[in-house]
N, C-alpha and C positions, 0 to 999 in steps of 0.2 A: 224606670228605666232598666234596660237590659245593657248586662257587661259581658265583656269575650269570656268566654271558658278557658282561661290562663292557669295550668297548672302551677301549685305552689302560692297562690293568692286565694284561691276560692273562699278561705275561710275569712280571709281581710275583707272581702267583696261582700261577703253575706253579714256583716255588721253595720253596714250603711244603708234606705230606700227613699175757653179765656173771652174774656171782652177784650175788644180792640182799644187801645187810648187815640182820641182823636185830637187832643189839647196838643197842640206841637210846642208849646211852653213848656207846658209840663213834663211833655218828654225830654226836651233840650235839658230841664234842670234835673231830672232824675238820671238821665245819663252822666252827666257832668258830676254828680253826686257819688255815682257808682263807681266813676273813674278816680276821683278824688279819695273813695273811702278804700279803693282796693289797693291792698298792701304787698308787694312780692313777697311771695312763701318760698318762693325755691331759689337758690342763689348759686349763680353758675360758679363751677371750681370746688363746690363745698360735697364731702364723700357721704353718701346720704343711706343711710341703710336701713330706714324705718319710714312707716306711712307719717303722716300728720294728721290725717281726717280719721277720725274713730268709727270703730265698725267694719272695718274694710280690710282686705287683705289683696296684696297686687300679686297675681302670676305672671312669671315672666318666663320666656323660652330664649334660648342662648343659640348660635351658630348655624342656625338655619338660613334660608330656606332648605327644606331635604325632602326626601320622597315621603316622609312621614307627615308634613307640615299639614296637606290638604285635609286630610284626616281630621287632626287636631283642629283645625278650623272648622270642622263638620260638628266636632264634638262640643267644642266652645258655643258654637248656635244651636245645638239642641238642647244645652242648658241655661243659656241665655245670658253668659258670660262674657267678657272681657279681658283682655289681657295683653302683654307689652311683648314685641317682638326685637330681642338684639339682632340685628342680622351684622355678620362680615361679608366680606366680599368672596369667599371661596366657592359658595354654590349660587351665586348671584346669577351669573351667565345664565340663559334658557328658564330661570325661575321667575322673571321680571312678573309674570302674571299672579304670580303666589304672593308677591310682594303689594301688588295693587289691590288683590282680594284683602289682605290683612287691613290695609287703609280704609277701603272701601265698605269693610265690614264694623269700621268703629273701633277696631284693635288700635295699638299705639305700635307705629314703627319707631326704631332707635338703632343706633350707632354701637356696633362691637369691634369697630375697626376694620379696616382692609382686610388685613392678613392675619389676624388674631394672634400678635406680636407682643411679648411682655415689654407695654409701654416704658417701663423704668430703667431700662437696659439701651433704650435710644435715645439719640441724639434729637434736638430740637425739631431739627429739619425731617426728621426722621418721622417723629410723633405727628409734626403736622400733615407730612403726605400721607400718613395711616390715616388720618381723619376726612382729609379733603380729596382724597382720592374714591373714598365710598359718597362721600358727600355727591361728587361728580356724577355716579353712578345712581345715586337715588335720583336725583334730578331728571337723569335721562329715562329713568325707568318710570317714578312716578310723579316726578315734578315738585318733590319736596325736600329740603334739609332737616333732618331731625334736631333738636334742643335738647336731647338726652342721649347720654352714651353709658355702654359700663365697659369699664378696662378688661382685657382678657385675663384671664387666672385672679381677677381682682384686684390686680396688682397696680396700686398707685401710690406714689409718693409725692410729697409736698410740690416738687418739682411739676410732675405730671399733671396735678390738680391747678396748678397753677399755669399750665400750657392750656389746659382745657378751659379754666377760666376764660381765659382770653382770646380764644375759638368760640366760646359762648355755649358751652356744654354744663349741662347737668349732670354728675356723676353718680352714679347709682349702682351701689352694691348689694346686701342680701343679709336680712337676720333669719331666713331659712334656707339654708344650703341641702338641698336633699342628696346630694352627692349620688345624683342617678347615672352618672357615667361610669361609677364603679359595680353597679347593679342592674345592668342591663339584660336579664335573665330570669325568667319565670319563677325561678326558684332562690333570687336573690333581691328582687324588686321589693319585697316587704321590708327590708332594711331602710330603702330609701320611705318607705309610708311611716315606719316608726320614728325615723329621724324628723318628717315633716310633721308629725303629732307632737313629738317632743318640744321641738323649736316653735312651733306655736303656742304650746301649752307655756312656754316662756317667753312670751310677748312678742315673737316675730311676726312680723307684716309684710315683709318684700320675699318672694319666695323665688329662688333659683333652680331651673330648671333646663333640660336642653330638647328641642323638637327633632334633633338628629337621632333620637334613641326610640327603638321600636316601644320597650317596655313601657318608657316616661308617656308614651302618646296613647297607648293601647290599655295601660292597666293605672299607672300612677295618676294620670291627669283627671280620671274618673272618681277615682278615691279621694284625691285635695277637693274636688269639688264637691262631692259628695259631704265632707267633713266639715269644710267652709259653710256651706249652707246649713249645716246641722248645728252647728254653733252659732246660728244666727246672724253670720256675719256675711259680706257683700262681695264678690270677686270683681277685680275691677284693674284697671291700668295704672302703671306708675303715676302717669300725671295726675291720673283721676285721684290716687291717694294722698297725693301730694297736694291737693286742691288747686292745680295748674291744668290751664286749658292750652295752652301756648307750646304744644307740642311740635310746632315744624314752625321753620321761617322761609 
């Protein structure tokens, strides 16, 4: 894999390179058994920071779609990796095709509210508006409503979590915060790399980053994926890392 020649991180980059069942009665019995045995693993309104499934890491990207999102999708495809995109309404208009590509390529689309507002300072009606306004935009652009969300600034109190439970959302935080928004420069992005590695060492499994930052897409993402694979882990979606495939409704 070739990496961009980015000053300030060259040394960092150098460290990383069925048979069909025809018995319909058996089918019915197996189907009922599977449904009966399947226990809900993800509760609505619970603030989740870690994966439930062992051996995986969930890469997540907030605040897009943006001018770097297409390139990020290309990078993920090159690595055979899946990720979760927590989208807000700021950059949605005109970029619906990117959201469609996210869904088409097997990544997870999730809500980051309409206006990226701190939900803990809003009224009930304002919180609901932040969520349902984005839901309407998702339905218009890709025909789905996500069941996962991340609160802006990771700010969620018991009241916000209660509203999310009422609205049917799984609330996702992070156990690896790259702070990439503080380090969007070739000479600084190494700090986000170090923070990623440190918090991965500490058992972090849900990674917070942003596809609106150039260095995140062109440098950090490559290094994160190389490191995940080097550790024998599998990059996946948040839903995948929680053992849940009900991403939309």
